[in-house]
C-alpha positions as CSV (number, residue, x, y, z in Angstrom):
1,M,-8.4,8.0,-4.8
2,A,-8.9,6.1,-1.5
3,K,-12.2,5.6,-0.2
4,L,-13.1,7.4,3.0
5,I,-14.0,4.8,5.8
6,V,-15.8,6.1,8.8
7,S,-14.3,4.3,11.9
8,L,-16.3,1.7,13.8
9,T,-17.8,2.5,17.2
10,E,-17.6,0.3,20.1
11,M,-21.4,-0.2,19.8
12,Q,-21.1,-1.4,16.2
13,V,-18.6,-4.0,17.1
14,R,-20.6,-5.2,20.1
15,N,-23.9,-5.4,18.0
16,A,-22.2,-7.2,15.0
17,K,-24.3,-10.4,14.7
18,R,-23.5,-13.6,13.1
19,R,-25.0,-14.3,9.6
20,E,-25.1,-17.3,7.3
21,K,-21.8,-16.2,5.6
22,A,-18.8,-14.4,7.1
23,Y,-18.7,-10.7,6.6
24,R,-16.3,-7.8,7.3
25,L,-16.8,-4.5,9.1
26,F,-14.1,-2.0,8.0
27,D,-12.4,0.4,10.3
28,G,-10.0,2.2,7.9
29,G,-6.4,1.8,7.3
30,G,-6.7,-1.8,6.2
31,L,-8.1,-2.7,9.6
32,Y,-11.3,-4.7,9.8
33,L,-13.4,-6.9,12.0
34,E,-14.4,-10.3,10.5
35,V,-17.6,-11.8,11.9
36,A,-17.7,-15.6,11.4
37,P,-21.0,-17.7,10.8
38,G,-20.3,-19.2,14.4
39,G,-20.4,-15.7,15.8
40,S,-16.7,-15.2,16.5
41,R,-15.1,-11.8,15.8
42,I,-11.6,-11.6,14.6
43,W,-9.5,-8.3,13.9
44,R,-7.5,-8.5,10.8
45,M,-5.3,-6.0,8.9
46,K,-4.7,-6.1,5.2
47,F,-1.4,-4.5,3.9
48,R,1.1,-4.6,1.1
49,Q,4.8,-5.5,1.5
50,I,7.3,-3.3,-0.2
51,S,7.6,-6.0,-2.9
52,G,3.8,-5.4,-3.6
53,K,2.6,-8.8,-2.1
54,E,-0.5,-8.4,-0.3
55,N,-0.8,-10.0,3.2
56,V,-3.3,-10.2,6.0
57,L,-2.3,-10.0,9.7
58,T,-4.6,-11.5,12.3
59,F,-4.9,-10.3,15.8
60,R,-6.1,-12.3,18.9
61,P,-9.6,-11.4,20.1
62,I,-9.0,-7.9,21.5
63,S,-10.9,-4.7,21.9
64,R,-11.3,-2.1,19.0
65,N,-8.8,0.4,20.6
66,N,-6.1,-2.4,21.3
67,A,-6.6,-3.6,17.7
68,R,-6.0,-0.2,16.4
69,G,-2.8,0.2,18.6
70,S,-1.5,-3.2,17.3
71,A,-2.2,-2.2,13.7
72,R,-0.1,0.9,14.0
73,K,2.7,-1.2,15.3
74,A,2.4,-3.9,12.6
75,P,4.8,-4.2,9.7
76,G,2.5,-2.4,7.3
77,G,1.4,0.1,10.0
78,A,-2.3,1.2,9.5
79,K,-2.5,4.9,8.9
80,T,-5.7,5.7,10.5
81,D,-6.5,9.1,11.9
82,A,-9.4,7.7,13.8
83,P,-10.4,9.5,17.0
84,R,-9.7,7.6,20.2
85,S,-13.1,7.1,22.1
């Protein structure tokens, strides 16, 4: 059974600080924010193609809500029922 992921808040995204190693903050539906050691924040979406091959889609630096919208339009289409806030 799939793991229940609580959606990130705008405050959690803003407060994501850099660390010695890159880390990920998951938003659900394969969408996550990757925070690099340099402090850059990149939205990515992990999905599987029909053939079963796993891919990662990278979005330009955008807000959390815009990342969710872009993820829904992407080929894999994130299936998040996250509230829009």
